[in-house]
PLY file of the C-alpha trace (Angstrom):
ply
format ascii 1.0
element vertex 182
property float x
property float y
property float z
element edge 181
property int vertex1
property int vertex2
end_header
-4.71 -2.14 -29.03
-4.63 -2.71 -25.29
-1.65 -4.47 -23.76
-2.27 -7.03 -21.04
0.34 -9.20 -19.37
0.28 -11.96 -16.78
3.05 -11.89 -14.18
3.98 -14.44 -11.52
4.94 -12.19 -8.61
7.62 -13.74 -6.41
7.51 -13.69 -2.62
8.81 -10.45 -1.03
8.15 -8.27 -4.09
5.94 -5.18 -3.82
3.01 -5.13 -6.26
3.90 -1.62 -7.46
6.61 -0.13 -9.67
8.26 2.08 -7.04
9.13 1.60 -3.39
7.66 4.34 -1.21
9.11 2.76 1.92
11.43 4.26 4.44
14.42 6.25 3.28
17.53 4.18 2.70
15.81 0.83 2.20
15.25 -0.79 -1.16
12.71 -3.48 -1.67
12.03 -5.42 -4.85
9.21 -3.99 -6.99
7.53 -4.81 -10.30
10.11 -2.63 -12.07
12.78 -5.22 -11.19
10.94 -7.67 -13.47
8.83 -5.69 -15.97
10.10 -2.95 -18.27
6.94 -2.06 -20.20
5.92 1.59 -19.99
2.23 2.29 -19.50
1.06 -1.00 -17.95
-0.25 -0.94 -14.40
-1.38 -3.64 -11.96
-5.07 -4.49 -11.90
-5.27 -5.03 -8.15
-2.66 -5.78 -5.54
-0.99 -8.80 -4.06
0.64 -8.59 -0.64
4.42 -8.59 -0.43
4.35 -11.92 1.42
2.03 -13.52 -1.16
3.03 -14.99 -4.49
1.41 -15.61 -7.80
-0.65 -14.15 -10.58
-0.97 -10.46 -11.26
-2.60 -8.95 -14.34
-1.08 -5.72 -15.63
-2.64 -3.67 -18.39
-2.76 -0.27 -20.05
-6.57 -0.59 -20.40
-8.23 1.39 -17.58
-11.63 -0.26 -18.11
-10.13 -3.74 -17.86
-8.15 -2.67 -14.81
-11.37 -1.51 -13.10
-13.28 -4.66 -14.10
-10.59 -6.84 -12.52
-9.95 -4.87 -9.35
-13.35 -3.43 -8.42
-15.25 -5.83 -6.10
-18.61 -4.85 -7.62
-17.67 -6.88 -10.72
-17.21 -10.01 -8.57
-14.23 -11.22 -10.61
-13.29 -14.64 -9.18
-9.78 -14.95 -7.80
-8.36 -18.42 -7.14
-5.85 -18.89 -4.32
-3.81 -21.84 -3.14
-3.25 -21.54 0.60
-0.89 -23.76 2.54
-2.44 -23.75 5.99
-1.48 -24.98 9.42
-3.29 -28.17 10.39
-5.86 -30.12 8.39
-9.18 -28.31 7.89
-12.20 -30.50 8.51
-15.48 -30.27 6.62
-16.89 -27.80 9.18
-14.01 -25.37 8.56
-14.40 -25.69 4.78
-18.19 -25.21 5.07
-17.65 -22.03 7.10
-15.43 -20.67 4.31
-18.05 -21.70 1.73
-20.80 -19.86 3.61
-18.64 -16.81 4.29
-17.17 -15.80 7.63
-17.57 -12.63 9.65
-14.32 -10.71 9.97
-13.71 -7.45 11.85
-14.66 -5.49 8.72
-17.88 -7.48 8.19
-19.04 -10.71 6.57
-17.26 -12.08 3.51
-19.08 -13.30 0.47
-19.33 -17.08 0.21
-16.20 -18.72 -1.21
-15.52 -21.95 -3.00
-13.23 -24.03 -0.78
-11.73 -27.48 -1.16
-8.76 -29.49 0.01
-5.98 -29.64 -2.55
-2.93 -31.82 -2.96
0.33 -29.96 -3.48
-0.31 -27.63 -6.43
1.10 -28.77 -9.79
4.45 -27.30 -10.88
4.95 -25.74 -7.45
8.20 -23.83 -7.08
10.27 -23.55 -3.92
9.66 -20.43 -1.90
12.70 -18.40 -0.87
12.86 -18.27 2.07
10.92 -21.45 2.81
7.93 -21.40 5.17
8.43 -22.36 8.79
7.76 -26.05 9.31
6.78 -27.47 12.68
7.23 -31.18 13.12
4.26 -31.49 15.48
1.73 -29.69 13.24
0.88 -30.91 9.75
0.08 -28.51 6.94
-2.45 -28.77 4.14
-3.11 -27.03 0.84
-6.59 -25.67 0.20
-7.98 -23.92 -2.84
-10.17 -20.88 -2.21
-12.05 -18.92 -4.85
-13.27 -15.52 -3.66
-15.05 -12.67 -5.44
-13.81 -9.81 -3.26
-10.37 -8.55 -2.51
-10.18 -7.14 0.97
-6.85 -6.49 2.63
-5.28 -9.87 3.54
-8.70 -11.47 3.16
-7.69 -15.08 2.50
-5.22 -15.06 5.40
-7.86 -13.62 7.72
-10.48 -16.13 6.55
-8.28 -19.19 7.09
-7.17 -17.89 10.51
-10.82 -17.30 11.42
-11.57 -21.01 10.92
-8.50 -22.05 12.94
-5.99 -22.69 10.14
-3.49 -19.84 9.71
-2.01 -19.45 6.24
1.68 -20.31 5.94
2.03 -19.66 2.20
-0.37 -18.00 -0.23
-0.31 -18.21 -4.02
-2.84 -16.55 -6.31
-3.33 -19.06 -9.12
-6.03 -17.33 -11.16
-7.93 -14.13 -11.81
-11.11 -14.53 -13.86
-10.13 -16.31 -17.10
-6.37 -16.01 -16.52
-4.19 -18.58 -14.72
-0.52 -19.09 -13.91
-0.28 -21.95 -16.44
3.41 -22.72 -15.94
4.67 -19.15 -15.42
7.66 -19.33 -13.10
8.20 -16.70 -10.38
9.44 -13.47 -11.94
8.25 -14.43 -15.44
5.57 -12.64 -17.45
3.83 -13.15 -20.78
1.56 -11.05 -22.96
-2.03 -12.20 -23.52
0 1
1 2
2 3
3 4
4 5
5 6
6 7
7 8
8 9
9 10
10 11
11 12
12 13
13 14
14 15
15 16
16 17
17 18
18 19
19 20
20 21
21 22
22 23
23 24
24 25
25 26
26 27
27 28
28 29
29 30
30 31
31 32
32 33
33 34
34 35
35 36
36 37
37 38
38 39
39 40
40 41
41 42
42 43
43 44
44 45
45 46
46 47
47 48
48 49
49 50
50 51
51 52
52 53
53 54
54 55
55 56
56 57
57 58
58 59
59 60
60 61
61 62
62 63
63 64
64 65
65 66
66 67
67 68
68 69
69 70
70 71
71 72
72 73
73 74
74 75
75 76
76 77
77 78
78 79
79 80
80 81
81 82
82 83
83 84
84 85
85 86
86 87
87 88
88 89
89 90
90 91
91 92
92 93
93 94
94 95
95 96
96 97
97 98
98 99
99 100
100 101
101 102
102 103
103 104
104 105
105 106
106 107
107 108
108 109
109 110
110 111
111 112
112 113
113 114
114 115
115 116
116 117
117 118
118 119
119 120
120 121
121 122
122 123
123 124
124 125
125 126
126 127
127 128
128 129
129 130
130 131
131 132
132 133
133 134
134 135
135 136
136 137
137 138
138 139
139 140
140 141
141 142
142 143
143 144
144 145
145 146
146 147
147 148
148 149
149 150
150 151
151 152
152 153
153 154
154 155
155 156
156 157
157 158
158 159
159 160
160 161
161 162
162 163
163 164
164 165
165 166
166 167
167 168
168 169
169 170
170 171
171 172
172 173
173 174
174 175
175 176
176 177
177 178
178 179
179 180
180 181
């Protein structure tokens, strides 16, 4: 029987079990939160991003989640600088052209503050003169820092990024650092 868990990765945690960084430094990794031999992350989440990761011991499931050819939808909540207008959201919906080529079309909408949102440690930088807005983006690829690059491309840099869902799985009340079996 395959084991699959959902984990809410906190900010500043590497999405791997060991730190292969520079000698003498220690950074938080998945092993600081999960002690289950044989499960591995199905995809990555940047150190400065938070939210849902799926870990499994099923190689086929791992490939289905992480390989872009399967077009597994990934839902992100991005707190962005400024207030995106309909033109910016439409550009995201059509797909934008980044340095590594055009993105697939995304679902994009304005979002109020996400439900059950936890405080980020450390908090994001807040500038009194520039408002910020939450948007929800659903993408079917997973390029390096893709959501951040897409929002910057339309003039709204990402301040905070939370992955809320992968395919049929969602955070559903998981607090940062918590995991549950599915």
